[in-house]
N, C-alpha and C positions, 0 to 999 in steps of 0.2 A: 104235510098234515096242517089240519084246523082246527082253532081250539074249541071248537065243537066235539073235537073228536074224544076232546078230552073230557073222563068223568070229574066235576070237579063235587067236592063232598063240603058241605056249610056244616061246619061243628060249631058255629056260632048260636044256632037258635036251641042247642041239643045241651041240657043238664048232664048228659051219659057220658058227656067228652072224654075222650082214654087216647095216650098217646098211640098206644098201639094200634087203634083201629089206622090212627095216621098212617103208621111205619105200615101196614098191611095193604094200603093203597097203591099198589105199582104204579108208576109209569109206566106209557108206552116205551119200548126199544129204542125207536128212530127219536127220541124225547130229547128238541134241545139244550145243550148244556154251556156254561160259561167257556166261551171261545170262539162262539159261531159268528158266521156270517157278520158283519156290521151293519147290515141291514136287518137282520133276524132277531127279534128279541132275544137278550140272554136271559133264559127260563132258568129259574132256580132248580137245582139238582134235588132228589126226593128228600134225602138230610135236611136241607135247606129249607125247603117246604112243610118240613116236618116242622122244624123249630119254631120257624115264623110263623107257621098258624097257633104253634103252644103261646108263643109271647103275645097273640094277639088276643088269641082267649083268654091265655091266664093275667095280660094286664087289665082286659075290661072286666073282669071277675075279683081282681085283687080292686080298684076302683071302685066298683059298687059296694064291697064289702066296706073300705074307708067311707066311703060318701053316706050308707046306710045307720054304720056306727055314729056317725057327726048329725044325724038325723035329731039323735035323740034331744041333738041340742039346740033345735030349730034352727041349723046350719048347714049347708052343704062343703064339699069338697071344695070346691072353687073359693068359697066364701072364708073358708078355714088358712086357707094359703093366702089370702090376700092381707086376713089379720095378721098372721105370722108373719108376712114382708112387710110390714106396718108396724110392726113389732119390733123387727129386726135392726130399725135402721134410728142414725140419731132424728132427736125430735120425732119420734112413730108418726111423722110423714112423708111421704113422697109425691111428686108430681105423677098427675094421671098418665102418661104417657112413659113413665119408670115404670109404673105399675104394670101399667099393659104387660111389657115386656117380662117384666118380671115374675109373674103368673101366668105367662104366656097367652091372653087373653088380646082379641081383638079390640080395637081402643073403644067400640060401638057398644060391644059386649061387656067390659069393662065399665062402662056407663052405666047401662041398665043392671048390671050388679051391685054396685056403688048405691046404686037411687034405692034399690029394695035395701040394704045396710044402715043405709042413711034412716030408712023409714024406720027401721028395727030400734036405731041409737046405735050402732054400732061403728059409723063412724060419721066423719063428717066433712065436707068441702069447702075448703075455703080459698079466697084468691091467694097467687102470687104476689109477694111487694116484689118481686124485683120483675117481674113479665105478668102485665094486664092479661094477658089473653091464657097465663098458665092455670091450670089448678090442682091445688094439693087436694089428696087423701087421706085423711087422718084418724087412728083407732080413737074412738073415744074411750072412758073410764068405763062404759057398759061393754066395750068390745074389748079391753085387758081381763076385764071379770068372765068373760064367755070365755074366751080365750084358754085362761087358767083353770076354767072350769072341765074345759074337754080337751084340752092339750092329755091329762093321764091316760084318758079312753084312748083316744089317737094313736098314742105314741100304742100302748098294750096292741091294737090292732095293727100297726103296723109290724110290730114284733112276733106280732102271732101269724100272720097274714101272708108276710112278707121275709124278714131275718131271719126267724127259725124255720119255715117252710124251706127255706132255698139251701141254710148250712154255710159254715165262716167261707168255705173252698169256694164254692157257686156262689156266694154272695160278693165274694170278691171279684170273681171271673164277671159279674153283674156291673158291676163299680169301671172295672175299666173298660167292657165294650160299652157301655153309653158316656163314656168321657170319649172314646174313638168317635161315637156317632157325636157328640158335639162338637167336636174337632174337624168334621167333615161339613158339619152347618155353619163352624165359623169361618172355613175356609172360602163359603162359596159368596 
């Protein structure tokens, strides 16, 4: 069997995504599954593929909705997360390298984002007094004010589009699932 023999359905470009459509796409009878020869890829089962695709599309749509909600305040989701991360630490400032890890951005991308936020007056960069090479990002009063203004709407969007959409038992399961994902990442 060759990958070219497998019909791949791209639901990422469709607004008519339906989990039942995914479920109805049969995999070939001889489709390799877990436990294959080590030289062959370990293909996802039909159920695993359905869930994986639902995760990809669902998370993309969730991030789009959260980002769109924050746009009314003149920031995007990445900028909001930077403001939250800075607000939560003592002194409301963080070394750029630590902030990059906290918001899961490359140092280069973070530098560009912080520069844009600095031009908007939301953050400032300052030299680290103990390390001349180190640079801190610090939230400004304008950044705090924007965070205070945007937070209620953002939290409501998270509640509506994630917490309430999932429901309590599944919400707890999502938490356990991603704690497991983070443990795998920590082990690498």
